[in-house]
Every structure is written in structure tokens, then in C-alpha cells.
Backbone as XML, in Angstrom:
<?xml version="1.0"?>
<chain id="A" units="angstrom">
  <residue number="1" name="MET">
    <atom name="N" x="-8.670" y="103.923" z="233.342"/>
    <atom name="CA" x="-9.715" y="103.157" z="233.991"/>
    <atom name="C" x="-10.915" y="104.028" z="234.324"/>
  </residue>
  <residue number="2" name="ASP">
    <atom name="N" x="-10.694" y="105.312" z="234.576"/>
    <atom name="CA" x="-11.799" y="106.192" z="234.932"/>
    <atom name="C" x="-12.764" y="106.383" z="233.773"/>
  </residue>
  <residue number="3" name="ARG">
    <atom name="N" x="-12.245" y="106.413" z="232.550"/>
    <atom name="CA" x="-13.147" y="106.631" z="231.428"/>
    <atom name="C" x="-14.100" y="105.451" z="231.237"/>
  </residue>
  <residue number="4" name="PHE">
    <atom name="N" x="-13.679" y="104.246" z="231.640"/>
    <atom name="CA" x="-14.577" y="103.105" z="231.557"/>
    <atom name="C" x="-15.726" y="103.249" z="232.546"/>
  </residue>
  <residue number="5" name="ARG">
    <atom name="N" x="-15.399" y="103.689" z="233.742"/>
    <atom name="CA" x="-16.438" y="103.862" z="234.755"/>
    <atom name="C" x="-17.348" y="105.042" z="234.439"/>
  </residue>
  <residue number="6" name="ASP">
    <atom name="N" x="-16.832" y="106.025" z="233.718"/>
    <atom name="CA" x="-17.647" y="107.177" z="233.357"/>
    <atom name="C" x="-18.614" y="106.856" z="232.225"/>
  </residue>
  <residue number="7" name="SER">
    <atom name="N" x="-18.254" y="105.956" z="231.330"/>
    <atom name="CA" x="-19.134" y="105.671" z="230.198"/>
    <atom name="C" x="-20.304" y="104.769" z="230.595"/>
  </residue>
  <residue number="8" name="ILE">
    <atom name="N" x="-20.114" y="103.862" z="231.557"/>
    <atom name="CA" x="-21.193" y="102.998" z="232.041"/>
    <atom name="C" x="-21.726" y="103.601" z="233.335"/>
  </residue>
  <residue number="9" name="LYS">
    <atom name="N" x="-22.993" y="104.033" z="233.338"/>
    <atom name="CA" x="-23.555" y="104.661" z="234.528"/>
    <atom name="C" x="-24.139" y="103.641" z="235.506"/>
  </residue>
  <residue number="10" name="ALA">
    <atom name="N" x="-25.085" y="102.826" z="235.027"/>
    <atom name="CA" x="-25.752" y="101.882" z="235.921"/>
    <atom name="C" x="-26.491" y="100.830" z="235.099"/>
  </residue>
  <residue number="11" name="PRO">
    <atom name="N" x="-26.739" y="99.663" z="235.692"/>
    <atom name="CA" x="-27.588" y="98.691" z="235.001"/>
    <atom name="C" x="-29.051" y="99.121" z="235.099"/>
  </residue>
  <residue number="12" name="ILE">
    <atom name="N" x="-29.811" y="98.813" z="234.093"/>
    <atom name="CA" x="-31.248" y="99.086" z="234.110"/>
    <atom name="C" x="-31.941" y="97.790" z="234.495"/>
  </residue>
  <residue number="13" name="ILE">
    <atom name="N" x="-32.633" y="97.812" z="235.625"/>
    <atom name="CA" x="-33.269" y="96.612" z="236.144"/>
    <atom name="C" x="-34.779" y="96.809" z="236.097"/>
  </residue>
  <residue number="14" name="THR">
    <atom name="N" x="-35.399" y="96.191" z="235.112"/>
    <atom name="CA" x="-36.847" y="96.204" z="234.949"/>
    <atom name="C" x="-37.287" y="94.773" z="234.665"/>
  </residue>
  <residue number="15" name="GLU">
    <atom name="N" x="-38.586" y="94.569" z="234.578"/>
    <atom name="CA" x="-39.083" y="93.231" z="234.278"/>
    <atom name="C" x="-38.598" y="92.774" z="232.907"/>
  </residue>
  <residue number="16" name="LYS">
    <atom name="N" x="-38.623" y="93.671" z="231.935"/>
    <atom name="CA" x="-38.204" y="93.310" z="230.585"/>
    <atom name="C" x="-36.710" y="92.997" z="230.539"/>
  </residue>
  <residue number="17" name="SER">
    <atom name="N" x="-35.895" y="93.792" z="231.227"/>
    <atom name="CA" x="-34.453" y="93.537" z="231.217"/>
    <atom name="C" x="-34.119" y="92.238" z="231.961"/>
  </residue>
  <residue number="18" name="GLN">
    <atom name="N" x="-34.868" y="91.921" z="233.011"/>
    <atom name="CA" x="-34.645" y="90.656" z="233.717"/>
    <atom name="C" x="-34.991" y="89.461" z="232.830"/>
  </residue>
  <residue number="19" name="GLU">
    <atom name="N" x="-36.049" y="89.602" z="232.041"/>
    <atom name="CA" x="-36.430" y="88.531" z="231.128"/>
    <atom name="C" x="-35.368" y="88.347" z="230.041"/>
  </residue>
  <residue number="20" name="LEU">
    <atom name="N" x="-34.839" y="89.454" z="229.520"/>
    <atom name="CA" x="-33.762" y="89.373" z="228.532"/>
    <atom name="C" x="-32.534" y="88.689" z="229.127"/>
  </residue>
  <residue number="21" name="ARG">
    <atom name="N" x="-32.217" y="89.022" z="230.377"/>
    <atom name="CA" x="-31.045" y="88.425" z="231.026"/>
    <atom name="C" x="-31.222" y="86.924" z="231.202"/>
  </residue>
  <residue number="22" name="ASP">
    <atom name="N" x="-32.399" y="86.511" z="231.640"/>
    <atom name="CA" x="-32.629" y="85.100" z="231.917"/>
    <atom name="C" x="-32.716" y="84.247" z="230.648"/>
  </residue>
  <residue number="23" name="LYS">
    <atom name="N" x="-33.394" y="84.746" z="229.627"/>
    <atom name="CA" x="-33.636" y="83.930" z="228.434"/>
    <atom name="C" x="-32.542" y="84.054" z="227.376"/>
  </residue>
  <residue number="24" name="HIS">
    <atom name="N" x="-31.954" y="85.246" z="227.232"/>
    <atom name="CA" x="-31.059" y="85.481" z="226.103"/>
    <atom name="C" x="-29.652" y="85.910" z="226.506"/>
  </residue>
  <residue number="25" name="ASN">
    <atom name="N" x="-29.332" y="85.912" z="227.806"/>
    <atom name="CA" x="-28.009" y="86.336" z="228.295"/>
    <atom name="C" x="-27.670" y="87.747" z="227.792"/>
  </residue>
  <residue number="26" name="THR">
    <atom name="N" x="-28.654" y="88.650" z="227.888"/>
    <atom name="CA" x="-28.538" y="90.026" z="227.415"/>
    <atom name="C" x="-28.740" y="90.970" z="228.593"/>
  </residue>
  <residue number="27" name="PHE">
    <atom name="N" x="-27.877" y="91.982" z="228.699"/>
    <atom name="CA" x="-27.932" y="92.925" z="229.807"/>
    <atom name="C" x="-28.166" y="94.336" z="229.274"/>
  </residue>
  <residue number="28" name="VAL">
    <atom name="N" x="-28.857" y="95.168" z="230.070"/>
    <atom name="CA" x="-29.191" y="96.531" z="229.662"/>
    <atom name="C" x="-28.526" y="97.494" z="230.644"/>
  </residue>
  <residue number="29" name="PHE">
    <atom name="N" x="-27.822" y="98.492" z="230.099"/>
    <atom name="CA" x="-27.119" y="99.480" z="230.909"/>
    <atom name="C" x="-27.517" y="100.888" z="230.495"/>
  </residue>
  <residue number="30" name="SER">
    <atom name="N" x="-27.503" y="101.790" z="231.441"/>
    <atom name="CA" x="-27.613" y="103.215" z="231.155"/>
    <atom name="C" x="-26.186" y="103.719" z="230.965"/>
  </residue>
  <residue number="31" name="VAL">
    <atom name="N" x="-25.927" y="104.397" z="229.839"/>
    <atom name="CA" x="-24.570" y="104.822" z="229.510"/>
    <atom name="C" x="-24.548" y="106.324" z="229.239"/>
  </residue>
  <residue number="32" name="ASP">
    <atom name="N" x="-23.341" y="106.858" z="229.164"/>
    <atom name="CA" x="-23.160" y="108.273" z="228.863"/>
    <atom name="C" x="-23.671" y="108.557" z="227.455"/>
  </residue>
  <residue number="33" name="VAL">
    <atom name="N" x="-24.287" y="109.703" z="227.273"/>
    <atom name="CA" x="-24.892" y="110.075" z="225.996"/>
    <atom name="C" x="-23.848" y="110.162" z="224.890"/>
  </residue>
  <residue number="34" name="ARG">
    <atom name="N" x="-22.623" y="110.535" z="225.236"/>
    <atom name="CA" x="-21.567" y="110.712" z="224.237"/>
    <atom name="C" x="-20.788" y="109.435" z="223.943"/>
  </residue>
  <residue number="35" name="ALA">
    <atom name="N" x="-21.066" y="108.341" z="224.633"/>
    <atom name="CA" x="-20.315" y="107.093" z="224.465"/>
    <atom name="C" x="-20.696" y="106.394" z="223.170"/>
  </residue>
  <residue number="36" name="SER">
    <atom name="N" x="-19.704" y="105.861" z="222.474"/>
    <atom name="CA" x="-19.956" y="105.112" z="221.242"/>
    <atom name="C" x="-20.049" y="103.619" z="221.567"/>
  </residue>
  <residue number="37" name="LYS">
    <atom name="N" x="-20.446" y="102.847" z="220.571"/>
    <atom name="CA" x="-20.564" y="101.398" z="220.764"/>
    <atom name="C" x="-19.214" y="100.770" z="221.092"/>
  </residue>
  <residue number="38" name="ILE">
    <atom name="N" x="-18.164" y="101.256" z="220.464"/>
    <atom name="CA" x="-16.823" y="100.710" z="220.701"/>
    <atom name="C" x="-16.376" y="101.001" z="222.133"/>
  </residue>
  <residue number="39" name="GLU">
    <atom name="N" x="-16.618" y="102.217" z="222.610"/>
    <atom name="CA" x="-16.253" y="102.567" z="223.991"/>
    <atom name="C" x="-17.055" y="101.747" z="224.992"/>
  </residue>
  <residue number="40" name="ILE">
    <atom name="N" x="-18.327" y="101.536" z="224.711"/>
    <atom name="CA" x="-19.170" y="100.741" z="225.610"/>
    <atom name="C" x="-18.674" y="99.295" z="225.650"/>
  </residue>
  <residue number="41" name="LYS">
    <atom name="N" x="-18.330" y="98.746" z="224.497"/>
    <atom name="CA" x="-17.828" y="97.373" z="224.426"/>
    <atom name="C" x="-16.544" y="97.229" z="225.224"/>
  </residue>
  <residue number="42" name="GLU">
    <atom name="N" x="-15.595" y="98.148" z="225.050"/>
    <atom name="CA" x="-14.336" y="98.102" z="225.800"/>
    <atom name="C" x="-14.574" y="98.228" z="227.292"/>
  </residue>
  <residue number="43" name="ALA">
    <atom name="N" x="-15.473" y="99.121" z="227.693"/>
    <atom name="CA" x="-15.745" y="99.340" z="229.115"/>
    <atom name="C" x="-16.323" y="98.089" z="229.761"/>
  </residue>
  <residue number="44" name="ILE">
    <atom name="N" x="-17.264" y="97.439" z="229.101"/>
    <atom name="CA" x="-17.880" y="96.244" z="229.677"/>
    <atom name="C" x="-16.878" y="95.094" z="229.737"/>
  </residue>
  <residue number="45" name="GLU">
    <atom name="N" x="-16.038" y="94.963" z="228.720"/>
    <atom name="CA" x="-15.015" y="93.913" z="228.748"/>
    <atom name="C" x="-14.036" y="94.126" z="229.887"/>
  </residue>
  <residue number="46" name="LYS">
    <atom name="N" x="-13.613" y="95.367" z="230.125"/>
    <atom name="CA" x="-12.633" y="95.656" z="231.182"/>
    <atom name="C" x="-13.253" y="95.587" z="232.578"/>
  </residue>
  <residue number="47" name="LEU">
    <atom name="N" x="-14.450" y="96.133" z="232.757"/>
    <atom name="CA" x="-15.043" y="96.202" z="234.094"/>
    <atom name="C" x="-15.554" y="94.850" z="234.592"/>
  </residue>
  <residue number="48" name="PHE">
    <atom name="N" x="-16.123" y="94.037" z="233.695"/>
    <atom name="CA" x="-16.757" y="92.794" z="234.126"/>
    <atom name="C" x="-16.003" y="91.542" z="233.691"/>
  </residue>
  <residue number="49" name="ASN">
    <atom name="N" x="-14.875" y="91.683" z="232.989"/>
    <atom name="CA" x="-14.064" y="90.555" z="232.528"/>
    <atom name="C" x="-14.882" y="89.535" z="231.738"/>
  </residue>
  <residue number="50" name="VAL">
    <atom name="N" x="-15.609" y="90.024" z="230.736"/>
    <atom name="CA" x="-16.404" y="89.165" z="229.872"/>
    <atom name="C" x="-16.108" y="89.507" z="228.418"/>
  </residue>
  <residue number="51" name="GLU">
    <atom name="N" x="-16.505" y="88.620" z="227.530"/>
    <atom name="CA" x="-16.427" y="88.884" z="226.100"/>
    <atom name="C" x="-17.854" y="89.072" z="225.606"/>
  </residue>
  <residue number="52" name="ASP">
    <atom name="N" x="-18.141" y="90.242" z="225.026"/>
    <atom name="CA" x="-19.506" y="90.429" z="224.563"/>
    <atom name="C" x="-19.601" y="90.185" z="223.075"/>
  </residue>
  <residue number="53" name="LEU">
    <atom name="N" x="-20.751" y="89.760" z="222.677"/>
    <atom name="CA" x="-20.988" y="89.366" z="221.300"/>
    <atom name="C" x="-21.530" y="90.532" z="220.479"/>
  </residue>
  <residue number="54" name="LYS">
    <atom name="N" x="-22.401" y="91.325" z="221.086"/>
    <atom name="CA" x="-23.093" y="92.351" z="220.317"/>
    <atom name="C" x="-23.500" y="93.494" z="221.231"/>
  </residue>
  <residue number="55" name="VAL">
    <atom name="N" x="-23.371" y="94.730" z="220.738"/>
    <atom name="CA" x="-23.788" y="95.914" z="221.488"/>
    <atom name="C" x="-24.740" y="96.721" z="220.619"/>
  </residue>
  <residue number="56" name="ASN">
    <atom name="N" x="-25.935" y="96.945" z="221.119"/>
    <atom name="CA" x="-26.908" y="97.823" z="220.468"/>
    <atom name="C" x="-27.153" y="99.013" z="221.384"/>
  </residue>
  <residue number="57" name="THR">
    <atom name="N" x="-27.354" y="100.181" z="220.800"/>
    <atom name="CA" x="-27.629" y="101.372" z="221.600"/>
    <atom name="C" x="-28.909" y="102.025" z="221.122"/>
  </residue>
  <residue number="58" name="LEU">
    <atom name="N" x="-29.549" y="102.764" z="222.025"/>
    <atom name="CA" x="-30.715" y="103.547" z="221.653"/>
    <atom name="C" x="-30.771" y="104.798" z="222.515"/>
  </residue>
  <residue number="59" name="ASN">
    <atom name="N" x="-31.214" y="105.880" z="221.913"/>
    <atom name="CA" x="-31.359" y="107.153" z="222.613"/>
    <atom name="C" x="-32.827" y="107.372" z="222.939"/>
  </residue>
  <residue number="60" name="THR">
    <atom name="N" x="-33.095" y="107.757" z="224.179"/>
    <atom name="CA" x="-34.441" y="108.179" z="224.549"/>
    <atom name="C" x="-34.386" y="109.677" z="224.758"/>
  </residue>
  <residue number="61" name="TYR">
    <atom name="N" x="-35.167" y="110.386" z="223.996"/>
    <atom name="CA" x="-35.125" y="111.838" z="224.047"/>
    <atom name="C" x="-36.004" y="112.360" z="225.166"/>
  </residue>
  <residue number="62" name="PRO">
    <atom name="N" x="-35.668" y="113.534" z="225.707"/>
    <atom name="CA" x="-36.408" y="114.055" z="226.861"/>
    <atom name="C" x="-37.855" y="114.388" z="226.527"/>
  </residue>
  <residue number="63" name="LYS">
    <atom name="N" x="-38.727" y="114.073" z="227.445"/>
    <atom name="CA" x="-40.141" y="114.393" z="227.301"/>
    <atom name="C" x="-40.440" y="115.635" z="228.133"/>
  </residue>
  <residue number="64" name="LYS">
    <atom name="N" x="-41.452" y="116.374" z="227.729"/>
    <atom name="CA" x="-41.847" y="117.557" z="228.489"/>
    <atom name="C" x="-42.517" y="117.124" z="229.790"/>
  </residue>
  <residue number="65" name="ARG">
    <atom name="N" x="-42.149" y="117.775" z="230.851"/>
    <atom name="CA" x="-42.747" y="117.534" z="232.160"/>
    <atom name="C" x="-43.281" y="118.851" z="232.684"/>
  </residue>
  <residue number="66" name="ARG">
    <atom name="N" x="-44.337" y="118.766" z="233.466"/>
    <atom name="CA" x="-44.950" y="119.983" z="233.975"/>
    <atom name="C" x="-45.341" y="119.776" z="235.429"/>
  </residue>
  <residue number="67" name="VAL">
    <atom name="N" x="-44.983" y="120.736" z="236.262"/>
    <atom name="CA" x="-45.380" y="120.747" z="237.666"/>
    <atom name="C" x="-46.013" y="122.102" z="237.913"/>
  </residue>
  <residue number="68" name="GLY">
    <atom name="N" x="-47.343" y="122.118" z="237.965"/>
    <atom name="CA" x="-48.040" y="123.392" z="238.114"/>
    <atom name="C" x="-47.833" y="124.261" z="236.892"/>
  </residue>
  <residue number="69" name="ARG">
    <atom name="N" x="-47.342" y="125.457" z="237.119"/>
    <atom name="CA" x="-47.117" y="126.355" z="235.979"/>
    <atom name="C" x="-45.701" y="126.262" z="235.427"/>
  </residue>
  <residue number="70" name="TYR">
    <atom name="N" x="-44.874" y="125.429" z="235.997"/>
    <atom name="CA" x="-43.483" y="125.307" z="235.572"/>
    <atom name="C" x="-43.325" y="124.154" z="234.587"/>
  </residue>
  <residue number="71" name="GLU">
    <atom name="N" x="-42.638" y="124.438" z="233.502"/>
    <atom name="CA" x="-42.374" y="123.410" z="232.506"/>
    <atom name="C" x="-40.896" y="123.080" z="232.465"/>
  </residue>
  <residue number="72" name="GLY">
    <atom name="N" x="-40.618" y="121.877" z="232.121"/>
    <atom name="CA" x="-39.233" y="121.457" z="231.983"/>
    <atom name="C" x="-39.170" y="120.218" z="231.121"/>
  </residue>
  <residue number="73" name="ARG">
    <atom name="N" x="-38.006" y="119.647" z="231.079"/>
    <atom name="CA" x="-37.811" y="118.423" z="230.318"/>
    <atom name="C" x="-37.119" y="117.396" z="231.196"/>
  </residue>
  <residue number="74" name="ALA">
    <atom name="N" x="-37.441" y="116.117" z="230.939"/>
    <atom name="CA" x="-36.744" y="115.023" z="231.617"/>
    <atom name="C" x="-35.358" y="114.894" z="230.995"/>
  </residue>
  <residue number="75" name="ASN">
    <atom name="N" x="-34.470" y="114.207" z="231.639"/>
    <atom name="CA" x="-33.111" y="114.045" z="231.127"/>
    <atom name="C" x="-33.076" y="113.113" z="229.923"/>
  </residue>
  <residue number="76" name="LYS">
    <atom name="N" x="-32.118" y="113.370" z="229.033"/>
    <atom name="CA" x="-31.877" y="112.496" z="227.897"/>
    <atom name="C" x="-31.085" y="111.292" z="228.391"/>
  </residue>
  <residue number="77" name="VAL">
    <atom name="N" x="-31.462" y="110.106" z="227.931"/>
    <atom name="CA" x="-30.830" y="108.876" z="228.392"/>
    <atom name="C" x="-30.412" y="108.052" z="227.174"/>
  </residue>
  <residue number="78" name="LYS">
    <atom name="N" x="-29.249" y="107.412" z="227.273"/>
    <atom name="CA" x="-28.809" y="106.478" z="226.252"/>
    <atom name="C" x="-28.704" y="105.106" z="226.900"/>
  </residue>
  <residue number="79" name="LYS">
    <atom name="N" x="-29.269" y="104.098" z="226.248"/>
    <atom name="CA" x="-29.248" y="102.742" z="226.770"/>
    <atom name="C" x="-28.369" y="101.876" z="225.885"/>
  </residue>
  <residue number="80" name="ALA">
    <atom name="N" x="-27.685" y="100.934" z="226.505"/>
    <atom name="CA" x="-26.882" y="99.962" z="225.771"/>
    <atom name="C" x="-27.424" y="98.579" z="226.087"/>
  </residue>
  <residue number="81" name="ILE">
    <atom name="N" x="-27.716" y="97.816" z="225.046"/>
    <atom name="CA" x="-28.189" y="96.446" z="225.195"/>
    <atom name="C" x="-27.048" y="95.544" z="224.751"/>
  </residue>
  <residue number="82" name="VAL">
    <atom name="N" x="-26.510" y="94.768" z="225.702"/>
    <atom name="CA" x="-25.298" y="93.981" z="225.465"/>
    <atom name="C" x="-25.637" y="92.504" z="225.540"/>
  </residue>
  <residue number="83" name="LYS">
    <atom name="N" x="-25.387" y="91.797" z="224.444"/>
    <atom name="CA" x="-25.589" y="90.341" z="224.414"/>
    <atom name="C" x="-24.233" y="89.679" z="224.577"/>
  </residue>
  <residue number="84" name="LEU">
    <atom name="N" x="-24.125" y="88.812" z="225.593"/>
    <atom name="CA" x="-22.864" y="88.136" z="225.894"/>
    <atom name="C" x="-22.806" y="86.774" z="225.234"/>
  </residue>
  <residue number="85" name="LYS">
    <atom name="N" x="-21.583" y="86.295" z="225.077"/>
    <atom name="CA" x="-21.379" y="84.952" z="224.535"/>
    <atom name="C" x="-21.824" y="83.915" z="225.557"/>
  </residue>
  <residue number="86" name="GLU">
    <atom name="N" x="-22.041" y="82.697" z="225.072"/>
    <atom name="CA" x="-22.421" y="81.597" z="225.957"/>
    <atom name="C" x="-21.340" y="81.379" z="227.013"/>
  </residue>
  <residue number="87" name="GLY">
    <atom name="N" x="-21.770" y="81.159" z="228.252"/>
    <atom name="CA" x="-20.834" y="80.873" z="229.332"/>
    <atom name="C" x="-20.395" y="82.116" z="230.085"/>
  </residue>
  <residue number="88" name="ASN">
    <atom name="N" x="-20.555" y="83.304" z="229.526"/>
    <atom name="CA" x="-20.210" y="84.534" z="230.228"/>
    <atom name="C" x="-21.433" y="85.075" z="230.940"/>
  </residue>
  <residue number="89" name="SER">
    <atom name="N" x="-21.187" y="85.723" z="232.075"/>
    <atom name="CA" x="-22.288" y="86.294" z="232.848"/>
    <atom name="C" x="-21.773" y="87.478" z="233.644"/>
  </residue>
  <residue number="90" name="ILE">
    <atom name="N" x="-22.680" y="88.361" z="234.004"/>
    <atom name="CA" x="-22.361" y="89.519" z="234.832"/>
    <atom name="C" x="-23.169" y="89.430" z="236.108"/>
  </residue>
  <residue number="91" name="GLU">
    <atom name="N" x="-22.527" y="89.570" z="237.254"/>
    <atom name="CA" x="-23.207" y="89.550" z="238.548"/>
    <atom name="C" x="-23.307" y="90.970" z="239.077"/>
  </residue>
  <residue number="92" name="PHE">
    <atom name="N" x="-24.492" y="91.347" z="239.546"/>
    <atom name="CA" x="-24.700" y="92.689" z="240.119"/>
    <atom name="C" x="-24.740" y="92.620" z="241.614"/>
  </residue>
</chain>
């Protein structure tokens, strides 16, 4: 059960993700960078007791950030876009 909670970090709540949720029953999650689509699908099915129809993933690579003379990079993030079947829903 711990590996399911480790692969799904948090829901991403933005205006675009709220619109996807309302119109298309699609939810957006921040997931572990090493998680595969199959692991994400299993985790969402077990944690939220739903059947999902489709899982898409995308990687956002770190951008350079600068504060004064110090340079660094933002964290790498992987997003999962999960479309659920009709009648299923996730409550946050």
C-alpha cells in the first residue's frame, strides 16, 4: 500500500485542471518521476476506488532559476492526466 501512496504525490489544482474535471471527468496529479503509466493506474484504482479509462503522462524538465549571483534549477516534475469512466469521480 505504501508504494501506491509514494507514486501519487498530490493533485494539481489550477484553472485548466478544474475545467478538465468539470467538462471531461479528467483529473491531473503530480506523480513520482520514476512511476510508469501502469503503476499510476493501479495506484489511482486502489487509493480512490475508481476505474480509470486512460492515463497520459508528461515530464516537465527543470528550468534555470537565478537569485542574485546564485544559479540553480527548479525541480523536475511528472504529471499524470487521468480520464475516468462515466459515473466515477474523485473527491478531494
